[in-house]
C-alpha positions, 0 to 999 in steps of 0.5 A: 495276321501273324502278330495276332496269331502270336499274342493269342497263342501266349495266352494261357489255354484257360483264358482263350475265348471260344472265338480265339481257340477255334482260330488258334486250333485252325492255325495249330492243326495245319502247322502241326500236319505241315511238319508231320509231312516234313518229318514222315514224308520227306525225312526234313523236319523244320523244327526241333522235337521239343518245338514240335512236342510244344505245338501238339501239346498246346493243341491238345490242351485246347481240344481238351476244353472245346472237345467239340474243335477235335475232328476225325482229321485233326493231328491229335487224333491220327499218327504221323503223316500219309505215305510218300508217292514212290511206294507201294501202300501197306495197310498195318493188321493192327495200327501202328500208334504213337506215345504220349510225353511226359517230361518231369517224374511227377509226370510219370508218377501220374501216369502209374496212378492212372494206370492203377485207378483204370485197372482197379475199376476194370480187374481185382487188383488190390490198392497199392499193387505194384506196376511192373514197367519194361524201360527202354531207350527211345531210339530216334530213328525210323519205326517199322513193321515187318510181317512174318508168316510162318517164320519167313518175311514177307513184307515191311512197312514204314508207320506211315499215318499209323493205318497205311505205310510204305512198302520198303521190303526190297530195302529192308532185306539188306539189312544184316540185323533183320533175320529173314528167317526167324529162328525156333518156334514163333507165331505163324503170323507175327509183325515185328515192330522196332526202330531202324536207325543209324549210329552216331559214328556211321552217320559222320563216316557217311556224311563225309562221303556224301560231301566229298561225292558232291551229295547231300548231307544228312542233318542228324543220324535220324534223317540219314537213317530215314532217307537211307531206307527210303530209297527206291533203289535197294542198292543204295540202302545196301550200301548204307549202314543201318542197323535194327532194334525190335521192341513190339509186336503187331498182329500175332497169332498164336501170342505165345507170351505173357509180359513185355519183357518176356517178348523182348527175350523171344525176339532175342531167340528169333535173331532180332537184335534187342537194346541191351539197356532194356530194363525190367522194373518193379516199381515206379522208383526203379523205372525212375533209376533207370531213367537217371541211370541212362541220362547220365550214360546217354553220352557214352551210347553208340546211338541218338536217344531222346527219352525212356519208353515205359511200358506196363509188363503184364499183356493182360493189363496192356489189353485192359488198358487199351488205347485213347485217341493216337496213344496206347493208355499202357505206355508213356516216353519220358523226355530228356529235357529238350535242347540239351545233351550230354556228350564226351569231352574228347579234348581242349583246342586252341583256335587262333583268330585273325587279330591273334586271340586265342580261343579255346574250343570244346573238341566233343564225341558228336551228339544231336542237339535240337536236330543237329549233330555237334562235335564242337562248342565254344569254351570262350576263354581261359577264365570260363574253363576255370569256372566250368572246371571241365577236363578231358574226358569229362561227360559235359552237358551242352546247349545250343545257345539262341538255338545256333551257337553250341556252348559247354554248360558243366560237367557231370561230376558222377562221370569225371574220369579218376584222376583226371588232370585239369587243362592249362591254357597254353603259354605259347601259341599253337602255330609253328612259330610257338610265340609266347602268348601274352595276356591283355590288360583286361586279363580275359583275352589272350593273344599270339605275339606273332602278329602277321608271322603267325601262320593262323593269323595269316589265314584268318586275316586272309579270309577276312579281307576277302569277306563281305564287309570287306574287299568282297570277293566272289568265288574265295570261301575260307576253304580255298583261301586256307588251301591256297595259302598252305600250298604257297598261292597266298601269303599277304592280301597283295598277292590276291591281284598277283594270282594271274601270275599262276593262272597254269597252277590254278587250272590244273587244281582238283575243282578248278577249271577254265571257266572258275578261274576266269571268274575268279580272276574277274572278280579280283579285278572288280575289286581293284578299286576301293573305298578307304574304309573298306580298305581300312577295315579289310587289314583286320587291325584289331578293334578295327571294324566297319564303324571305326575304320569308317570313322578314320576315313572321314578324319583322314580323308585318303590313304597317303594321309592316313598312312602317313599319320599312322606312322607319325603316331606309332613314332610319337607313341614309342617315344612316349612309351606308357607302361601303365594306364595311370601315367597316361595323363602324365606323357605329352602326347604328340599331334598325330597320336593326340589326333588319333585319340580324338576321332570319333569312337577311337579314344586311348586304348584303341588308338594304342591298338592301332599303333602297336599294329604299326609297330610291327614292320611286316605290317607297315610292308603289307599295306605299301604292298597292297596300296601298289595293286590297287586303287584306294579312293579318297573319302567322299562326304555325301551331301546332305539336305539342309532341313535333314533332321539328322544332319551333324547328329550322332547316332547308334542302332541297336537290335534288329530291324524289320525294313533293313538291315543294320547296314543299310540303316547306317548307309541311310543315316549317314547319307543324312549327315549323321555320323553313325557310332558303335556306342552310346556316349553322352555325346549320342544324339539318337539311338534306333532300337530295334528288336531284341535291343540289348545293353546300348538301349538300356545305356541310352535310358541311363544317359537320357540319351533320345530313342527312336522306334523303328517306325519314328526312324523310317518317319524322320528319314522320309523312309 
């Protein structure tokens, strides 16, 4: 059913049949209503604003083509969601409506033309009359309506479903930005509307305090502002750094202003904060110039915005234009491009991985991208930095690649600080040893030459050592490893199995009691016996992952044989030192080195990485020390049924499988007698292709290697 719905969703609205439209309309209406409840009631959105806009936009498109599907309950005719339980309900004197969205400059030109045509029908304005617009940043916060009577604050309510909201008066009185009594002359009855928000700097401080206290941390400033205001205990709200921008009115008796911009000036006179970026544009060109200007400076604003709101300035024209469905005809939101944001590149840090590879990372002024606050992004390598030409102090555009990993796309030339020097990749490791950085033969990867003497590599390799695909020791996360290493409790993997000697020190550490220490020791003891392939993989040898570790275990059988052969291969390689790739063919290869090169998935390049690892004496010492602490189980080939179609075959898995994980599939294939490798070659017999398969599937097709769908694989394997 879900797959059918997805197929229908991919059909253009204009091509939908009545039956398809009815089915998709019902599904979309339910989905949009659910997201409204998550956003407005629970302050816990599951999707980005852009994804939500796309859902609502398609729903509106279906209703435009099939008007009979629109009902009074449709999300396109309502705003927000019903008030949550726990707060008294407040009926708004005038509805708090939402705004239609625009995503291009042409959309805004169309909006102005619609306004002009409507006014021409209803008034005597001449063709070409300029339509002045007030332009304000669209704050990403929580909308509020505050009622004043005779200048005194009497009630405050959230937007809720647009007609009825939550009474948050007691909480709002704790905000310094909201006057309890208006200054100067004000209407006898006045609803001031605006946005409660939290600055990015205050948001980060709040999350730090929340994390330190073991409390919930917030995903972004909007969630933190909404969650802070909607507290049943006003004292909690008072402790949160909330701010308020006023920008509109609901009921106003009497109304004392004739334009939107005049109203903003009156708000300031009454004691409210009004966004200083608000501008009056007398033409469409001026309005679009405001959008472009604020878009360029968006990264330097202290709060999150997701677009610019344009409002017709003349209030009499607003009244003439009126409303349609859930939105005013006289206002529109011009959204910034989805899932991208601009921010300041504060600096470039270099991280050292477990194999010594140096990766530059962008240190960013925190910014919300796709509903998540981003403060760091990968810059990949030195070549990528040179290509992008990004420099500390630049305004950069970032996106969340695949909606997960933040990456830097470009710098904004107009915003580059004068005289900003190019960033240079360090020639020495940032660790305390300051060991030289060497460049790989491919010219891309640069590594610290310190090996396991490098403190950064020590910590990263220890983290990898305890991870799920290595020794899999529960209760030892990355933070614990780093803290233990820093305090001298751990230096090498073998130290893990000697932690019992430091039980008293562990119990005295913050967060570690008798039970947690006991649980940790039990988890460590349970891993004193480990399979050879896991043992090899856990060592963090460059270019050795799970698949290659298994191939080595299969070839050498037990730990003693494997270690002896690696040392012999090291000595043979050292005796026939090969300075360049071209000379490799002319070198006499010893039996141990030759055997290593011929292991499945190894080859000369990987073999050289392995023997280089063993050429560092401290690495060999660490391995021997570890072997003395644990029992390394010899590799045992599984018995294979004689009728298995995969017996003796070489297989590769690529893409995402729906019925099982990649690890489960590879284990199943090996139990059927297959050799599972990580790369496709002419020697590969089968490639199982899952969803979102990449270059391996293409290479299989180019080489004529047989590919199997997941269903075909399951059928042949008897699963």
